[in-house]
C-alpha positions in Angstrom: -2.5 -1.1 36.9 -5.7 -2.9 37.9 -5.8 -6.7 38.1 -7.0 -8.4 35.0 -10.5 -10.0 34.9 -11.0 -13.3 33.2 -14.4 -14.5 31.8 -15.6 -18.0 31.0 -18.9 -19.5 29.9 -20.1 -22.4 32.2 -21.5 -25.6 30.8 -25.3 -25.3 30.4 -27.6 -26.9 32.9 -31.4 -27.5 32.9 -32.0 -24.6 35.3 -29.3 -22.3 33.7 -28.8 -22.8 30.0 -26.6 -19.7 29.9 -24.3 -18.8 32.7 -20.7 -17.7 33.2 -18.1 -16.5 35.6 -15.8 -13.5 36.0 -12.6 -13.9 38.0 -10.4 -11.1 39.3 -7.3 -12.5 41.1 -6.1 -10.7 44.2 -3.1 -12.9 45.0 -2.0 -16.5 45.0 -5.1 -18.7 45.5 -7.4 -15.7 46.1 -9.6 -13.3 44.2 -13.2 -12.2 43.5 -15.5 -14.5 41.7 -18.8 -13.4 40.1 -21.2 -16.2 39.0 -23.7 -14.9 36.5 -26.9 -16.9 35.9 -30.1 -15.8 34.1 -31.8 -14.5 37.3 -28.9 -14.2 39.8 -25.6 -12.5 39.8 -23.6 -13.6 42.9 -20.2 -12.3 44.0 -17.8 -14.2 46.3 -14.4 -13.6 47.8 -12.4 -16.8 47.2 -9.5 -18.2 49.1 -7.9 -21.6 48.7 -7.2 -23.7 51.7 -5.3 -26.9 52.4 -7.1 -30.3 52.3 -5.9 -33.8 53.1 -8.0 -35.1 50.1 -6.6 -35.5 46.6 -7.7 -32.2 45.1 -8.0 -28.5 45.9 -10.4 -26.8 48.3 -11.8 -23.3 48.2 -13.8 -21.1 50.6 -16.3 -18.8 48.9 -17.5 -16.0 51.1 -20.7 -14.4 49.8 -20.4 -10.7 49.1 -23.9 -10.3 47.6 -26.4 -11.6 45.2 -26.5 -15.2 46.3 -29.7 -17.1 45.9 -29.7 -18.5 49.4 -30.0 -15.5 51.7 -29.2 -17.6 54.8 -25.8 -18.8 53.4 -22.7 -16.7 54.0 -19.9 -19.1 53.0 -19.5 -22.3 50.9 -16.6 -24.7 51.0 -15.9 -26.3 47.6 -13.7 -29.3 46.8 -12.4 -30.0 43.3 -11.3 -33.6 43.2 -8.2 -34.4 41.1 -10.0 -37.6 39.8 -12.7 -35.4 38.1 -15.7 -37.0 39.7 -15.7 -36.7 43.5 -16.3 -32.9 43.7 -18.1 -31.5 46.7 -19.8 -28.4 47.9 -21.7 -27.7 51.1 -24.4 -25.6 49.4 -28.1 -26.7 49.3 -28.0 -27.0 45.5 -25.3 -29.7 45.7 -27.0 -31.5 48.6 -30.5 -31.4 47.0 -29.0 -32.2 43.5 -27.9 -35.6 44.8 -24.2 -34.9 44.0 -24.7 -33.2 40.7 -22.3 -30.3 40.3 -23.6 -27.0 41.5 -22.7 -23.5 40.2 -19.9 -23.3 42.9 -18.3 -26.5 41.8 -18.6 -25.5 38.1 -17.0 -22.1 38.8 -14.1 -23.7 40.8 -13.5 -26.1 38.0 -13.5 -23.3 35.4 -10.9 -21.4 37.5 -8.7 -24.5 37.7 -9.1 -25.6 34.0 -8.2 -22.2 32.8 -5.2 -22.0 35.1 -6.5 -18.8 36.8 -5.9 -20.1 40.3 
């Protein structure tokens, strides 16, 4: 029997009023994540890794469709306090700490109990 796929709509942003994620788990703390935005559909292999910070950390390995052709992986931190999230993508850096699509997707996975 194939693994289930879960779907969630992401909160609207100025650049992406409609976006969402599809999550297909492959094991504990791992799976395939698809982030769908109006002009980009990006696919990532996700694995959770340990962190000394108060929260959970994930590595997203690009499998295709990412908007930054030079990037191959992103590390995302979802803070337990709900405000100190981090991502090493350009969108998070240039957005002056505003959540990027990677953080929004990781939060959706956690809030839905999918990972």
